[in-house]
N, C-alpha and C positions, 0 to 999 in steps of 0.2 A: 223652318219650324215644321212644316208638313212632312218634309223628307225625314226628319228625326222621328216623327210619330209613326211613319210607315216602317222605318227600320225597327223601331221598338215593337210594333205589332208583329212584324215578320220574325223577329227574334223570339217573342213570346210563343208564337205558333210553332216554331221549330223545337222549342223546349218541350212543349206539350206533346208534339209528335214523337220526339226522341224518348220521352218518358213513358210512352204507351198509355197516355191519358192517366198517368199517376200510378200505374201498376208497378210495384217494386217490392223488394224484400230488403228492409233496412237491417244491415248486419250489426250496427251499433245497438239497435233495439233488441237484437237477439244475442248480444254478447254473453248473457248469462247461460245460454244454451251451448256455447262453444267450449270445446276442450281446450284448456290453457296449460302451456308448458313454458317455463318451469312451474308456475302456479298463478292463481288468480290475482295476487298482489302485483304481478308484473305488468298488468294492463289497467289503464285508467282512461275514462272518457273525459275529454277536455275540449275546449274551443281553442284553436290556434290560428293566428294571423301570420302568414308567410308572404312577404313582399306585397302586402296590401290585399291579399285574398284570404278571407276567413272561412274556416271549415270546422265542423264538429269532427272529432278524430278519436281514434284509439291510440293513446300514447303508451309507449313501451319504456319501462325503466331500463337503465343500462345493465344489460346482461350479455353474456357472450353469444347466446342464441335464444330465440323465442319462437313459439309456434301457437297459432290459433287454428282450430279446426271446427268447422260447422258441418253437420250432416244435414243434407237437404235433397229434395227432389227438384231437378232442374225444370222450370216451366218452358213451354214453347217460346221461341224467339227471345231467349234470355241472353243478356250480356252482363259481364262483371264490370262494374264501374267503381273505381277507387282512385284516390289521389294519394301519392306518397310524398313524404317530405321529412325534413329533420327540424326539430325544435330550434328556435333562434339561438338558444344557449350553445348549440353545437357549431354555430357559424364562426364564433370568435374564440373558441376554446379548443385546444389541441385534442385530437383523437384520430382514429384511423378509418372512420366512416362505417357505413352499414350496407350490407347486401340485402335487398328486398327480393323475396320470391313468393309468387302465388302460384298455386297449382291445384290439380284435381287428383285425388286418390280414388280410382275407379276400379274396385275389385282387387285391391292389393297392388296396383301399379300406379306409381306417382308420375303424372304428366305435368311438367311446368307450363303455365300459361304466360308468365313473363318473369324476367329477372332484371334487376337494375341495381347498380351500386351508386350510392350518393356519399359525397365527402365535402360538405359545405365549408369546412375549415380551409381546405386546400383549393377548392374549386368554387369561385364566386357564382358560377352559373348554376350550382346546385342549391342556391338559397331561395327556393320557391317550391310551390306545389307542382308535381308532375302528374297530370291526369292520365289514367290508364283505362282503356276500353278494350275488352276482349270478348269475343263471341263465345257463348257456351252451347251453340247449336249442336255440336257433336255429342252432347250429353243430354239432350232434350228427353224428358220423361224418365230419366234414370236417377236413382238415388246415388249420390256421390258424397265424398268428403271434400269440402273446399278448404284449402290450407293456405294460410298467410304465415310466412316465416321470415325472421330477420336473423342475421349473423354479422359479427363484427369483421372488419377488414374487407379488402377488395375481393379476396378469394373466398370469403365466408368462413375463414379459419383464423381470424385475428385473435390476438390475446389482449388487446388494449380496448377496454370498454369505456374508457373515459369519454364523456360527452357524446356517447353514441345514443342519441335520443330520437329513435324513429317514430314516425306518425303514419297511421293508416287513416286518411281523411275520407269522410263520407262514403264508406264502403257499402255498396248495395248491388243487388241483382235487379237489373232494369229489364222490363218486358217491352220490346220495341214493336 
């Protein structure tokens, strides 16, 4: 029993340390500030449980491509934290999957931070949340555009948007 309490306290302290004592920019709270392509109706805030893990998320309706862009000044010691996944409906219904990309537009040049393809209908291992943690140290103090994009198909140029239901879970900028 004592061991369990020690583990729980250690875990809680690590969460506080990683969160920078709660300093963060919640991108869901700032969704109304984001530029939305193709339009605002493409993005909905919902709660989703994937493989027993629940997150508040930005759900994207099935489109061939989508893009969210936030303009912000990057704080010191900032990290992008987001979890990506596909809605449960995509797990058991045919489609061609989704390519997730996040990046920075810094003065007209797009620099990818990460890219990942998920296809939960074909790949059972894709039926969960995938946590992404990327340092933004290179951009500290600079105004940037943070871009989240989705596209259908493994190469991002698919024509089949059936059951392509991407999720951007708990997206935030965390100060460490």
